[in-house]
C-alpha positions as a Markdown table, in Angstrom:
| # | Residue | x | y | z |
|---|---|---|---|---|
| 1 | Met | -56.4 | 211.6 | -162.7 |
| 2 | Glu | -55.9 | 211.2 | -158.8 |
| 3 | Arg | -54.2 | 208.5 | -158.4 |
| 4 | Ile | -53.7 | 205.1 | -160.2 |
| 5 | Ser | -55.1 | 202.3 | -158.6 |
| 6 | Ala | -53.3 | 198.7 | -159.4 |
| 7 | Glu | -56.5 | 197.0 | -157.6 |
| 8 | Glu | -59.1 | 198.9 | -159.7 |
| 9 | Ala | -57.2 | 197.9 | -162.9 |
| 10 | His | -57.0 | 194.6 | -161.8 |
| 11 | Arg | -60.6 | 194.2 | -161.0 |
| 12 | Leu | -61.4 | 195.9 | -164.8 |
| 13 | Leu | -58.8 | 193.4 | -166.4 |
| 14 | Lys | -60.6 | 190.4 | -165.0 |
| 15 | Ala | -62.3 | 188.6 | -168.1 |
| 16 | Pro | -63.6 | 184.8 | -168.2 |
| 17 | Gly | -61.1 | 183.6 | -170.7 |
| 18 | Ala | -58.3 | 185.1 | -169.1 |
| 19 | Gly | -55.5 | 183.2 | -167.8 |
| 20 | Ala | -53.2 | 185.9 | -166.8 |
| 21 | Ile | -53.0 | 189.3 | -166.1 |
| 22 | Ala | -50.1 | 191.8 | -166.4 |
| 23 | Leu | -49.5 | 195.1 | -164.6 |
| 24 | Tyr | -46.9 | 197.6 | -165.0 |
| 25 | Val | -46.9 | 200.7 | -162.6 |
| 26 | Gly | -44.5 | 203.3 | -163.5 |
| 27 | Val | -43.2 | 206.1 | -161.0 |
| 28 | Val | -41.4 | 209.3 | -161.4 |
| 29 | Arg | -37.6 | 208.8 | -160.4 |
| 30 | Gly | -36.0 | 210.7 | -157.5 |
| 31 | Glu | -32.9 | 210.7 | -159.7 |
| 32 | Val | -31.9 | 210.8 | -163.5 |
| 33 | Gly | -28.3 | 210.3 | -164.9 |
| 34 | Gly | -27.0 | 210.9 | -161.2 |
| 35 | Arg | -29.1 | 214.0 | -160.7 |
| 36 | Arg | -31.6 | 214.8 | -158.3 |
| 37 | Thr | -35.1 | 215.4 | -159.6 |
| 38 | Cys | -38.2 | 217.3 | -157.8 |
| 39 | Gly | -40.5 | 215.8 | -160.3 |
| 40 | Val | -41.7 | 215.7 | -163.6 |
| 41 | Arg | -44.3 | 218.1 | -165.7 |
| 42 | Phe | -46.2 | 216.4 | -169.0 |
| 43 | Lys | -46.4 | 219.5 | -171.5 |
| 44 | Met | -49.5 | 217.7 | -173.3 |
| 45 | Ser | -53.1 | 218.3 | -172.2 |
| 46 | Glu | -55.2 | 215.8 | -170.7 |
| 47 | Ala | -57.2 | 215.4 | -174.0 |
| 48 | Gln | -54.2 | 215.3 | -176.2 |
| 49 | Met | -52.7 | 212.4 | -174.3 |
| 50 | Leu | -56.0 | 210.7 | -174.0 |
| 51 | Glu | -56.1 | 210.6 | -178.1 |
| 52 | Glu | -52.6 | 209.3 | -178.4 |
| 53 | Leu | -53.0 | 206.6 | -175.7 |
| 54 | Gly | -56.4 | 205.5 | -177.5 |
| 55 | Arg | -54.3 | 205.3 | -180.6 |
| 56 | Ile | -51.8 | 203.0 | -179.0 |
| 57 | Glu | -54.7 | 200.8 | -177.3 |
| 58 | Glu | -56.6 | 200.4 | -180.5 |
| 59 | Glu | -53.5 | 199.0 | -182.3 |
| 60 | Ile | -52.4 | 196.8 | -179.5 |
| 61 | Arg | -56.0 | 195.4 | -179.3 |
| 62 | Gly | -55.7 | 195.0 | -183.0 |
| 63 | Arg | -52.3 | 193.0 | -183.0 |
| 64 | Arg | -52.6 | 191.0 | -179.9 |
| 65 | Glu | -54.8 | 188.2 | -178.7 |
| 66 | Ile | -55.7 | 189.9 | -175.2 |
| 67 | Glu | -59.0 | 189.8 | -173.4 |
| 68 | Glu | -58.6 | 193.4 | -171.5 |
| 69 | Phe | -56.6 | 196.2 | -171.9 |
| 70 | Ile | -56.0 | 199.2 | -170.3 |
| 71 | Ile | -53.7 | 202.1 | -170.1 |
| 72 | Leu | -54.1 | 204.8 | -167.0 |
| 73 | His | -51.5 | 208.2 | -167.4 |
| 74 | Arg | -51.6 | 211.1 | -165.2 |
| 75 | Ser | -50.9 | 214.5 | -166.4 |
| 76 | Gly | -49.4 | 217.6 | -164.8 |
| 77 | Glu | -46.7 | 217.7 | -162.4 |
| 78 | Leu | -45.7 | 214.7 | -160.4 |
| 79 | Arg | -43.2 | 214.6 | -157.7 |
| 80 | Pro | -40.9 | 211.4 | -157.0 |
| 81 | Gly | -42.8 | 208.5 | -155.9 |
| 82 | Glu | -45.9 | 209.3 | -157.5 |
| 83 | Glu | -47.4 | 207.0 | -160.0 |
| 84 | Ile | -47.3 | 208.2 | -163.9 |
| 85 | Leu | -48.5 | 205.4 | -165.5 |
| 86 | Leu | -50.4 | 202.1 | -165.3 |
| 87 | Val | -50.4 | 199.7 | -168.4 |
| 88 | Gly | -52.4 | 195.9 | -168.0 |
| 89 | Ala | -53.6 | 193.4 | -170.2 |
| 90 | Ser | -55.1 | 190.1 | -169.6 |
| 91 | Ala | -54.8 | 187.0 | -172.1 |
| 92 | Thr | -55.7 | 183.7 | -172.2 |
| 93 | Arg | -51.6 | 182.9 | -172.1 |
| 94 | Arg | -49.4 | 185.1 | -170.0 |
| 95 | Leu | -46.7 | 185.8 | -172.8 |
| 96 | Glu | -49.6 | 187.2 | -174.7 |
| 97 | Ala | -50.4 | 189.8 | -171.8 |
| 98 | Leu | -47.0 | 190.4 | -171.0 |
| 99 | Arg | -45.9 | 191.3 | -174.6 |
| 100 | Ala | -49.0 | 193.7 | -175.1 |
| 101 | Val | -48.3 | 195.8 | -171.8 |
| 102 | Glu | -44.4 | 195.5 | -173.0 |
| 103 | Glu | -45.4 | 197.1 | -176.4 |
| 104 | Ala | -47.5 | 199.7 | -175.0 |
| 105 | Ile | -44.8 | 200.8 | -172.7 |
| 106 | Glu | -42.0 | 201.3 | -175.6 |
| 107 | Arg | -44.6 | 203.2 | -177.2 |
| 108 | Ile | -45.6 | 205.6 | -174.5 |
| 109 | Lys | -41.7 | 205.8 | -173.9 |
| 110 | Glu | -41.5 | 207.3 | -177.4 |
| 111 | Leu | -44.1 | 209.9 | -176.8 |
| 112 | His | -42.6 | 210.7 | -173.3 |
| 113 | Ala | -39.8 | 212.3 | -175.2 |
| 114 | Val | -41.8 | 214.9 | -176.5 |
| 115 | Trp | -44.6 | 215.0 | -173.5 |
| 116 | Lys | -42.4 | 214.8 | -170.5 |
| 117 | Glu | -39.8 | 217.6 | -168.9 |
| 118 | Glu | -37.8 | 216.4 | -165.6 |
| 119 | Met | -37.5 | 219.1 | -163.2 |
| 120 | Phe | -34.1 | 218.7 | -161.5 |
| 121 | Ala | -33.4 | 220.0 | -157.7 |
| 122 | Glu | -30.3 | 222.3 | -158.6 |
């Protein structure tokens, strides 16, 4: 995936019954724990990543009253400031959209413990 576009995600999340759209964009940090980074590397293949993210999406769609839902995640090596992740949900009410996005982020953070390797400048 080249770049994550919040504008395109917003367009995809629009739905006739949606009164709220929640978007989250995660970026590569330039500093972690006081140490300067030169980026991150994702060790999972894109196919494996898509399979795991598909499971998360399916679970959230089954639990939450949402209209539309999207998870976009980049792979490979990324530099500080680059987008890693976009999670978005639309729902009739804002709280349901926000909770769906938060739940997905928390699940993806668990996967990052295995997938992600920080690359430090030193």
